[in-house]
Backbone as CSV, one residue per row, in Angstrom:
resi,resn,N_x,N_y,N_z,CA_x,CA_y,CA_z,C_x,C_y,C_z
1,MET,-212.541,104.730,15.062,-212.906,106.095,15.350,-213.930,106.085,16.471
2,ALA,-213.613,106.681,17.600,-214.439,106.605,18.792,-215.773,107.326,18.639
3,ASN,-215.833,108.407,17.861,-217.072,109.163,17.727,-217.895,108.734,16.521
4,ASP,-217.546,107.666,15.891,-218.278,107.158,14.747,-219.626,106.625,15.217
5,PRO,-220.749,107.190,14.717,-222.065,106.734,15.175,-222.297,105.247,14.954
6,LYS,-221.685,104.673,13.918,-221.870,103.246,13.676,-221.330,102.407,14.835
7,SER,-220.204,102.818,15.409,-219.628,102.035,16.494,-220.467,102.148,17.760
8,VAL,-221.234,103.215,17.900,-222.060,103.401,19.080,-223.401,102.706,18.918
9,THR,-224.007,102.798,17.734,-225.348,102.258,17.530,-225.354,100.817,17.074
10,GLY,-224.233,100.312,16.622,-224.189,98.934,16.147,-224.849,98.775,14.791
11,ASP,-224.755,99.802,13.921,-225.395,99.760,12.619,-224.662,98.910,11.601
12,GLU,-223.436,98.506,11.885,-222.719,97.710,10.910,-223.346,96.330,10.819
13,PRO,-223.263,95.691,9.662,-223.907,94.381,9.484,-223.464,93.379,10.539
14,GLY,-224.427,92.759,11.179,-224.137,91.741,12.181,-223.565,92.298,13.464
15,GLY,-223.532,93.616,13.616,-222.918,94.206,14.793,-223.907,94.815,15.746
16,GLY,-225.151,94.405,15.667,-226.165,94.948,16.556,-225.924,94.536,17.993
17,VAL,-226.582,95.192,18.903,-226.402,94.942,20.321,-226.832,93.519,20.692
18,ASP,-227.888,93.009,20.065,-228.385,91.677,20.390,-227.580,90.563,19.744
19,GLU,-226.696,90.881,18.832,-225.918,89.889,18.101,-224.430,90.124,18.331
20,PRO,-223.890,89.705,19.468,-222.463,89.941,19.691,-221.605,89.186,18.693
21,GLN,-220.506,89.793,18.319,-219.560,89.137,17.433,-218.804,88.081,18.237
22,GLN,-218.208,87.116,17.562,-217.488,86.059,18.260,-216.371,86.643,19.125
23,ASN,-215.756,87.742,18.681,-214.692,88.366,19.463,-215.223,88.967,20.754
24,ASP,-216.524,89.216,20.832,-217.141,89.773,22.026,-217.553,88.695,23.015
25,LEU,-217.328,87.451,22.693,-217.706,86.343,23.551,-216.481,85.789,24.267
26,TRP,-216.712,85.253,25.451,-215.613,84.731,26.262,-215.601,83.221,26.286
27,GLY,-214.385,82.678,26.267,-214.167,81.246,26.419,-213.743,80.936,27.846
28,TYR,-213.211,79.731,28.021,-212.821,79.277,29.354,-211.877,80.234,30.079
29,ALA,-210.845,80.711,29.402,-209.818,81.525,30.061,-210.387,82.837,30.591
30,GLN,-211.192,83.516,29.786,-211.754,84.792,30.224,-212.770,84.590,31.350
31,VAL,-213.564,83.537,31.254,-214.542,83.240,32.303,-213.815,82.934,33.611
32,ALA,-212.762,82.130,33.520,-211.984,81.773,34.710,-211.369,83.011,35.348
33,LYS,-210.831,83.888,34.540,-210.220,85.111,35.064,-211.259,85.951,35.797
34,GLU,-212.425,86.099,35.222,-213.492,86.891,35.854,-213.944,86.265,37.170
35,ALA,-213.986,84.926,37.218,-214.442,84.223,38.418,-213.336,84.046,39.456
36,GLY,-212.085,84.277,39.053,-210.974,84.106,39.979,-210.621,82.648,40.221
37,VAL,-210.807,81.825,39.207,-210.482,80.398,39.305,-209.604,80.015,38.127
38,ALA,-209.115,78.803,38.136,-208.294,78.302,37.031,-209.186,77.934,35.843
39,PRO,-208.663,78.062,34.619,-209.450,77.657,33.448,-209.928,76.198,33.531
40,GLY,-209.126,75.338,34.145,-209.526,73.945,34.309,-210.787,73.797,35.150
41,THR,-210.990,74.701,36.089,-212.205,74.667,36.907,-213.425,74.923,36.041
42,ILE,-213.333,75.896,35.148,-214.449,76.208,34.261,-214.687,75.059,33.290
43,ARG,-213.611,74.453,32.789,-213.765,73.285,31.908,-214.466,72.143,32.648
44,TYR,-214.088,71.937,33.911,-214.718,70.903,34.722,-216.198,71.209,34.928
45,TYR,-216.494,72.458,35.282,-217.896,72.848,35.448,-218.674,72.542,34.173
46,TRP,-218.088,72.887,33.023,-218.787,72.678,31.756,-218.977,71.195,31.461
47,SER,-217.974,70.383,31.764,-218.073,68.963,31.416,-218.900,68.157,32.414
48,LYS,-218.872,68.531,33.692,-219.522,67.717,34.722,-220.604,68.435,35.522
49,LYS,-220.515,69.756,35.615,-221.390,70.513,36.519,-222.012,71.709,35.813
50,LYS,-222.631,71.467,34.681,-223.156,72.567,33.875,-224.103,73.471,34.645
51,HIS,-224.758,72.925,35.667,-225.681,73.742,36.448,-224.960,74.851,37.229
52,LEU,-223.654,74.770,37.338,-222.892,75.800,38.047,-222.542,76.999,37.163
53,LEU,-222.803,76.904,35.871,-222.490,77.980,34.929,-223.766,78.495,34.276
54,PRO,-223.744,79.758,33.837,-224.878,80.211,33.031,-224.843,79.516,31.668
55,ALA,-225.959,79.480,31.005,-226.008,78.875,29.670,-225.136,79.683,28.720
56,PRO,-224.356,79.018,27.882,-223.515,79.763,26.933,-224.366,80.402,25.845
57,HIS,-223.835,81.447,25.256,-224.515,82.105,24.139,-224.485,81.199,22.911
58,THR,-223.362,80.540,22.709,-223.193,79.636,21.567,-222.067,78.667,21.875
59,THR,-221.893,77.684,21.029,-220.736,76.798,21.105,-220.091,76.758,19.730
60,VAL,-218.770,76.671,19.724,-218.002,76.566,18.493,-217.090,75.361,18.650
61,ASN,-217.243,74.390,17.774,-216.482,73.138,17.854,-216.619,72.488,19.227
62,GLY,-217.809,72.563,19.797,-218.081,71.953,21.095,-217.630,72.763,22.292
63,LYS,-217.006,73.903,22.064,-216.538,74.748,23.169,-217.521,75.893,23.384
64,PRO,-217.943,76.087,24.635,-218.934,77.127,24.907,-218.322,78.520,24.868
65,LEU,-219.144,79.478,24.483,-218.765,80.892,24.502,-219.883,81.666,25.182
66,TRP,-219.488,82.532,26.102,-220.456,83.290,26.880,-220.345,84.784,26.607
67,ARG,-221.444,85.495,26.815,-221.434,86.957,26.769,-220.762,87.463,28.043
68,PRO,-219.894,88.460,27.928,-219.253,89.016,29.124,-220.260,89.491,30.172
69,THR,-221.372,90.087,29.745,-222.357,90.578,30.714,-222.965,89.425,31.514
70,ASP,-223.212,88.290,30.871,-223.751,87.127,31.577,-222.752,86.603,32.603
71,ILE,-221.487,86.562,32.219,-220.457,86.045,33.120,-220.219,86.996,34.289
72,ARG,-220.219,88.283,34.024,-220.035,89.242,35.132,-221.156,89.123,36.158
73,ALA,-222.396,88.988,35.696,-223.521,88.825,36.614,-223.396,87.512,37.386
74,TRP,-223.012,86.442,36.691,-222.843,85.145,37.344,-221.729,85.202,38.385
75,ALA,-220.594,85.786,38.019,-219.444,85.846,38.934,-219.775,86.674,40.164
76,LYS,-220.543,87.728,39.986,-220.915,88.592,41.106,-221.788,87.839,42.115
77,ASN,-222.618,86.937,41.629,-223.572,86.239,42.486,-223.211,84.792,42.790
78,ARG,-222.078,84.328,42.267,-221.744,82.915,42.457,-221.303,82.645,43.889
79,LEU,-221.555,81.456,44.323,-221.201,81.057,45.683,-219.689,80.979,45.814
80,GLY,-219.195,81.348,46.955,-217.760,81.441,47.162,-217.073,80.124,47.425
81,ARG,-215.772,80.203,47.535,-214.930,79.045,47.793,-215.325,78.399,49.118
82,GLY,-215.411,77.098,49.109,-215.725,76.367,50.324,-217.211,76.201,50.577
83,TYR,-218.059,76.748,49.727,-219.498,76.614,49.918,-219.896,75.148,49.816
84,ARG,-220.713,74.700,50.757,-221.181,73.308,50.748,-222.696,73.292,50.755
85,SER,-223.257,72.996,49.614,-224.716,72.967,49.506,-225.327,71.820,50.291
86,ASP,-224.540,70.802,50.621,-225.090,69.663,51.338,-225.355,69.966,52.818
87,LEU,-224.915,71.121,53.293,-225.128,71.472,54.696,-226.379,72.321,54.903
88,GLU,-226.986,72.783,53.845,-228.182,73.611,53.967,-229.426,72.751,53.938
89,THR,-230.453,73.213,54.654,-231.733,72.551,54.591,-232.525,73.142,53.428
90,PRO,-233.451,72.412,52.856,-234.229,72.938,51.736,-235.011,74.197,52.072
91,ASP,-235.339,74.392,53.341,-236.117,75.571,53.758,-235.251,76.805,53.977
92,ALA,-233.930,76.671,53.888,-233.034,77.785,54.197,-233.084,78.871,53.155
């Protein structure tokens, strides 16, 4: 029910704004779709280049899960394809 105050305020148990449900969290596929890359790229980032991703909200069975808002902010500000950090000077 769209006008149900509980759905708007998050009054249901465990459904508060600060406590997203597991269904509200994104895994590799959703993160990849938002970033415009393959899911394997996100898996690679997680396994080898964690500094390229925001910290996950939680992990389940070793797999990270992120809040959609965190991923949207990261994707909006992430460096584009072909970016080479080795070409910049530290003062840039």
